[in-house]
N, C-alpha and C positions, 0 to 999 in steps of 0.2 A: 875582584869585587867588582859588580855592576853599577857605575858610579851614577846613571840616573836613577836605580832602584835608592841607592843610599840618598839621593837628593829627595825621594818623594819620601823618606820616613820622615825626614825632618820640615817638609813643609807640608800644608793643607791647605784648601780650598774653603773659603764661606769669608762674609765681609767681618762677623765678629773675631776669627783665627787670622784676619790679615788689617784690626781696624787704624793701626798707627800709619800703615805703608798707605791704606786706601785714603786715610783723611789726609797724608803728607800730599796725592796725589790731586788730591779737590783743591787746597790751596795753591799747588803748582799750575793746573790748570785754571785759577781765577787769575793769577798774573800775566798766560797766553792770552786769556779774553782782552783783558788789560791791552795789549797789544794791539788789536785789533780795534778798538774801543776808542782808542786816541783820532781815531781818523772821522770814525761815523758820521760828524758833527760839522766837521772844522774844514777839510779839506778839498770839500766839491766848490765852498765860499771862497776858500785860497786863490781855485782856479781863476775862479769868476771874477773875482773882484781885485788880487794884486796880481796875476798874469793875464788880465784882460780876457780871458778868452772867452769867445762868444757861439761857439759849436760845443754843443751838449755832449756829444759822441768826443772829441776831445777832452774836454772834460773828465769824462767818468772813463776815460783810457786807463788810469788808475787801478781803475777796481777790474779790469779785462785783464790787466798784467797779472794782478793778485790773483785772481780767479784761474785763470790758464796756468801757469806757475804752482799754485796748490793743487791742481787737480792731477798734473802728472807727478808730482812729489809725493801724492798724497797711494799713486798708481804703485809706486816704488818703495815707502816707505814700511808698509805692509810685508812685503815681500820682503825686503832686506832684515828686518825685524826677525826675521824666523830662523835667520844662523846668524845674524851679528850678535842680535839683543838688544831688545826696549832701552835700556840707559842709554847707551852709545847712542841710539837716535835720537832721543831726546836732547842729551847733551848737544850733540850737534847742531839741531835744532835753534836750543837757544844761542849758538855762538853765530850761526847766521844772520840772527838777530840783532846783536847787537850794535852793527852801524845803522838801522833803519831812523830810529829818532836822531841823530843826528844828520840824518842826509836830509832829514824832512829841515832840520831846523834852519840848513846853510843852501840849500838851494838855489839857484838862481837862473834855470829855468826848468819848465816844464817835465823834461825828460826824466829828471832826476826823482818825482814822484812817482814815474813806471817803474825805473830803475831802482829805486825803496821798496815798492810794492813788490818785484819782483826776490825780492830778499825777506820779503813778508810774508810771503806766501809758502816760499821755503822753510821760515820756522814755524808758522801754522798748520802745515802739512805734519812738520816730522812729529811737532812738541803735542799739538791735539790727539793725534793721532794717536802717539804713543802713550798718553793718560787714556783714551779709549778704551786701546788695548791692554794696557797692566790693569786697571781693573776688573775689567772681563776675563783676563786670567788670575786674577786675587779671589775674586767672587765664586765661579765655579757658575753652572748651568740654571742656579732656584735663582739669585737675585738679581738675574742681568739686566730688566726693566729696572729696578730698583738703582743699582750701580751705573747705568748710564744715564740718570736722570739725573742723580748725585753731580755726577760728570760736567752735561750738559747744564746744570743749575748754575754752577759755578761757573762756568768760561761765559755763559750771558749773562749772570747776574753782571757780570764785571764789564762784559762790554757795554751795556747799557747806563751803568755807574758812571764810568769813564768816558762815555757819550754826553752825559748831563755835567761832568767834572770839566771837559776840554770848552765845552758849549759856553760855562760860567767864564771859564778863566777867561776865555777869546771877546765873551762880555766887556768884560775890563779892564784886559790889557792888552787887547789883540787877537788875532787870529795867528800869528808868530812872532814869535820862537815859544811865547809861554807855556800853552797849552802843551807841548812836547817836550818838556824839560822832564814830567812827568815819565816819559818814556824811556827816559835813562836809568834813573832808580830802576822800575817795571824789569827793562831786561837782565839787568845785574844780580838783582833779587832770585829771578826765574833760575839762573843760569847759578848760584851758588845753591840752591834748594836740589835742583837736579844733581849735580857734581856729589856734594858733602853727603846730602841723606838720603836721595832714592834710591831703590833696591832695582836688582835685575828680578821682571816676573816671570821669565821665559819659560823655568821648569816650572812653571803652575800647570802653563797652556799643556805642557808636555803628562803634567800626571795627570790633568782631566783627559788629553787623548788615549791615555793607556788605561783609564777605568773607561771610557767610552765604551756603551753594552752592543753597540745597535749595531758595530759589527758581526754579531753571531748570526745575524741573520744572512753574513755570504759565508760565514764557515772560515774569516779570517780575524787572530787575534787583532785586540786593541794596537798592542804595538808594531803589527804588521802594517796593520790600515793608517796611523799614523806615520810610518814609512814613504808606504807607497803614496800615499796623499802628498809626500812633501815632494815627490818626484813629478809630480805632474806641470807641464811647461806652463807657464804665466796664462800665455796666450790660451788654452783650453778653459783655464780659471775663468778668462776676459769674457770669453764667448758663453759659459755658461750665467754668468751673472749677469751679463748684460743684452741678452736676447734667447738665450737657449733653455731657461727655463722662468716661467710665468712668475712664479713669486717674487725672484730675486729682479727681472725686467720689471714689473713694476715698483719694487722699492726704488730702485735706479731712477726710473723716470721721475717719480713720486720726490725725491732728493734733488735732480737735476732743477724741475718747475720750483720746488720752495727756495731754493736759495738764488733762483732766477729770479725771482718777486725780492726776495733779499737785495739781489744786486741793484733791483730799479729804488729801492727805497734808499738803500746807500748813496746812488749818487743822485739822483731825479728828484727824490724829495724834500731835500733843504734849498735846492733850485725853486720848486716848486713853491713853497714853504715862503720864502723871500721871494719873491714876485709880486704874492699878495701883503708886503708888508712886515711880515713877521720878522723879530729882532734873532740874532743868534742866539742868545739866551732861551728865548720861546721854542726856537728851532731844538735847540739842544734838549730842551723837557721832552717834545713829543718823541725825538729822538730814542731819546731814552726808555719810555714808558714801553715801547714796542720789545725790547730785548728784556729789560725788567720784567716784565709778565712772562715773554718766553720764559727765561732765564728760572726764575721763582717755578712756578708753577709744574718744569719737568720734576720736581721733588713728587709731585703730585702722579704727574702722567706716566713716569715712567712705570712706578710698581701697578698703579693702575694698568697696565699692559700685561703686566704677567698674570693679573686677575680676570678681567675680562678679555682679551686678546688683542692681537694688533688692528687687523683689517677696520676696525670701524674707528678707532680712534685717527688710524692715520686718513682715511675717506674725509672723516666730519673735519677734522683740524683742517684739510687744504680747502673743502668750502669753508669756514669759518674766516681764513685766509682771504677769501674771493670777496665775502662781504666784505670787510674790514677795507680792502684795497677798495673797494668801488665806493666807500661809504666817501673817503679820505678823497675822492674827486668830486662826487656828487654836490656834495655839501662845505660850502667855505665859509666856515665857520671852528675856532679854537676848540671849542667843545665838542666837537663832532671828529677831528681830526685828533682828539686825547682819546674819542671812542674806537675812533677807525684801527688806531695804533693798540688797544687792549685787546679788540678783537684779530690784530694781526698776529699778536701775543700769543693770544690762547690758543691761536690756530696753529702755530707753529710748536707749541708747548705741546701738543697731541702729537705733532706730528713727528718731530725731532729724534726724540730718546725712544721712542716706538718703532722709527725706521729700520735704526740699528741696534735693536735687540730682534727686529724683524730677521737682520740677516744673520745676526747671532744662531736663533733657532736651528737655521736650515743649515750651518755650516759646521762641518766639522773642525773638532780643536785645532788638529793638525794645518789647515789650510785655512781657518777664519782669517788668522789678519791678511791673507792676499785679498779673498774676498770682500775683507771690509775696505781695503785701499781700493779697489774696483769701485766700488759703491762710493766711496768719498773722490775717488775722481771723476765721477757722473754727476754727483751732490754738487761738488764745489764750482763742475765746469760752468755749473748754474749762474755762477756770477759773474763770470765775463757774457757768456749768453744773453743775461740779464741786463748786464750793462749797455752792451752793443748794441740791442733789440732797443733799451727803451732809450738809449742814446739819438740811434738812429732814425725811430721814428718820431722822435720831439721835435728832432732839426727840420723833419719834414713836414711833419701833422701836429706839433704842439705837443708841451709835456699831459697836456689833460688825455690825448688819444694813446700815447705812450702806456699812463699808467693803467687805461681801458684796455689796452691789448693784455695786458701782463694779470689783470684780472681774471679776464676771460682766458686765458691757458693755465690758470690755477684752477677754475672750478672744473675746467677738461680733466683737468690731473686726477683730481678726486674724484671724479664721476669714475674715470676708468678704474682707479681701486678698487670703487666700489661695485662695479658690474665683473669687474674679473679678477681679481688678486685673490688666491687663498688663502684662509687663515694659518698662518705658520705656528702658532704656536705650539709646543713638544714635536714639532716635525723636523726631520734630518734629511739630509740626500749623499748619506755616507755611501749607499750601494751605487750612486750614479757616480761620487766621484770615483768609486773601485775600478767602474766601467769606462772610466776617464781614460784612467790609469792604465788598464790594460789595453787600450787601445793606441795610446801613446806609446807604448813598448812595440807594437806591431808593426 
């Protein structure tokens, strides 16, 4: 008896049909987000105050280490999970993350923060990538925007709440070690939930691939399509997603610039606000407003993109982010900084789940995890680019100039999407993937 056919009889696609596992994955991604939130407020201040670093580039080196590692592991995680399974990759991510809070607590040289963030980058790439892929696997094509909105809602709500909480703890007890005791519990709970309760979702993806109807255009069965797509070399999928297809290129550049400005916000904003005499608790509040707004509103923007389409939300969100960044640097009052954080959060909420959904629109289920890995490679490389660019410009021309440069790049990215990106909702690239497979075999 065909094992895959037997498994198909036991599983089904849909949010309601898989509500228990879907809800568990939302909770797990909350803990994934908390791991990043631990560093959002406190770590740049530790570099400046505890280690006496004066170079902004040196201070943001931990973000560059995080971004480069996460980008590379994103690229590999999706591909590996297509054969190895989603759950194994998820559990491995938590195991790699176990030492991170301890390394930050006991670090006596700044290099240990960079090493800890290499491990954090691996943790985030493996765990967050798998919660994204597993949710897409479970719900199928009809509720993709909603699924990704809920996933990103949980993760970035956790980032924001943890950024605020660590800022408060630091204001009461000090920058280290108390804010990072929380991280020990977070990584243990995340590992516990993933090992004992998470189920493999790869067969759901295979079920969707078998039922994919667009292969009729090429005269191939859905089963044959899935098999053929799985043999396409990663380099060809990388080229397709990175520059050969306009829709996917538009998503990749927007994702990179979105995280470029987030990398600047992570590394430069705490130092910028502190230069005006703002205390660590107030800095933590501003740093929390941005990801909390971003996280909460994705519950709305994700499903909204299922109704209105992807392009308008992506372009409009990038433009709103640019406005929020410029407000932050042009007006030096606490109320305006809060408003700037709100606008950045709203803009990012419009962009983040919508980009993931757009990738899902054009990717065949058999190779979707790989192309999501390519997109997440470029998107999270933005952390490193943003941190290093803003650090270098800040050292040469000042922090205000660095923030202006990032705002201008964000505006340019939004305008590119508005002018050039095609609407992706209800479109696929299956025929192009079949051609790629044929060229690979020739």
